[in-house]
N, C-alpha and C positions, 0 to 999 in steps of 0.2 A: 545450495540453501532456498529454503523455504522462499526469505524473503523479497530474494535475487528471483525469481520466476515472476513473483505477485508483482513486484519494481516493471519485471520485464511486458507481463500479462500487461499493465495499468495502461503504459504507455502504448501497446498495441489498439488499447479499445478506445482509449482517444484520437487514436488517427483512424481509426475504421468509424467514428463518430461520425466524430468532423468531413470525411468523403464516401456519407451515406445519406441517402434524402429518403431512402425507408423509414417508415415509421414505423415498424415492429421490429426491423432490426432495429436500430436508435433506443427504442423502450429492451428490447433483450441484455444492449450492453450495458445501459444504464443501471438494469438489474446485478450484471454480472457486473461490476464496477462496483457496487455499492458493498454486495455480496462480499470481496475483496477487499476497500475499506476495511468492513468487520472483522477481518479471518487477518490483517496487519493487525489492528486496534488487541483485538486477542492476545496473538506473539506478542505486540509488545509490552501489555502489561505481567505475562508469566516473563519476559525478560527483565523486567525492573523487580517482579521477587523476587526470582531468581539472583540477582546484583545483590540486591542487598542480603541476601543472605552467606554472598563471600568474601572472605576479608581479603582477595585478593583486587588492587588495582586496574591490571590490564587478565580479564578475565572471557571467557565466550561469549559469557552472557554482560560482561560488559560492550564487547564490541556489534552484540545481536539489538541489544539497547540504541547505541548508539544508529546502526544498519534505520530499523526503524523508524527515530528520531529524522533523518537525512529524510528515507521514502515517501513518510509522512509529511514533512514538510514540503518538499516538491508535488504529493500528492496534493496541498493546499493550492503551491502556485497555478499550479494545472486545471485547478478547480473547474474554473470560470470557463473553460471550453462545450461543456454539459450548456452552456447558460445563455450559447450565442445567441 
């Protein structure tokens, strides 16, 4: 699932960001993190639209919305790492 791989990559980026002092690498990691965040928000928006069209309470789109919400919330909690 793409959301899982994006979540895993965000975690790796944050660890690499904290462990490096190379300014060029930090800038690339920051930009990649931003791009991943945009992709995650796109997936979240699409999954919400699909969920609205579905009559079922439990569906793939519902699970995708939940997964995206949790990943976005976790990212917000860890967001401060880039501003230390």
